[in-house]
N, C-alpha and C positions, 0 to 999 in steps of 0.2 A: 505727751504720753511718756516720753523719755524722762522728763523732769519729775513727773509723778513717780515713775519707777525708781528713779534715783533716791527720792525722798523716802519711799517705802523700804528700799534696800538699807538706807542708813538707819531707819527705825528698827529694823530687824538686827543688823550687825551691832549697833550701839544703842540698845534699848533704854539705858539709864542716862545717856549723855544728853545734856541740854543742847538743843539746836535752835538758838534764837533766830527768828526770821526778821532781820532788820530791813529797813527801807532800801538800803544800799544793796544788800544781797538779793532782794526781790527784783530790783531794777536790773541788776547784773544778770540774773537768771533769765529774765524776760528778753533782754538784749541778745544774750547768747542764743536763745531759742529762735529769735527772729533772724539773726545773722545766719545761722546754720540752715534754716529753712529757705532763706533767700538764695544762699549760695548753691544749694542743691536744686532749686527750681529755676534759677536764672537761665541756664542754657536752653531749657525748653521754651521759656518765654521769649528769648531772643530769636530762636529759630521758627517760632510760630508766626502765622500771617492770617489776616482776615480776608476772606474771599467774598465777593458780592455776586449773588446769583439772581437773575431776573426770571420770573415764571409768569406765564400768560394763562389765564383762566378763560377757556372758550365759552363757558356758559354765561359768565357775567361780563365778559370782554374787558377784564381788568388786568393790569400788570402789577405784580407784587415783587418787592425787593427783599431778599433774605441775605443776612450776613452769617457766614460760617467761619469759625476759627479752625484752622488746620495747620499742621506742621509738615514740612517736607520730609519725605522718607529718605533720610540721609543716614545710612547705616553707621558711619563713623560717629556722628553726633549722638545717635541713640545709644550706641555701645559705650561711648565715653561717659555720657551722663549716667548710664546704668552702673558702670564701674565706679564712678565717683560716689554714687549713692550707696553702693554696697560697701565700699571702703570706709566711708564715714560711719555707717551702722556697725560694721564689724569692729572698727577701732573703738567705738564707744562701748560696745559690749565687752571687748577684751580688756579695756581699761577698768571697767566695772568689776569684772571677775578678778583681775589682778589686785584691785584694792580689797576685795573680799578675802582673798587668800592672805594678803598681808595682814589684814585685821584679825583673821583667825590665828595666824601664826604668832602674832604678838600676844594673844591670849593663851597660847599653848594648846589650841585645838588642832588635832591632826586631821588633815583633809584626805589622806589616802584611805583606800578601802581594804587594806590588808589587815588581817586579824593577828593579834599577838598571842 
């Protein structure tokens, strides 16, 4: 979603600029997306565990086995993962806004709301 938003932002900010989508740029974008998503999800995957529960059905006299994925309630891990996720998202949004302001200032468009 972020890559699509970035592409649409560039289409609005630079509507007449040619943006060739070469194979190298496509592969780079895909790799960056996968690396960022892996880095933000990795702490949760490491702290998760699979628990096995056995249940007994009295009517049919059978035992069934259920696997449940759970993560330990470690407040430090949860808070640090949450903070990393927020920092990555805010950093991405801030850099996008900064690039937009720079693009508008190069064109002479004023971004302030003051009237002259």
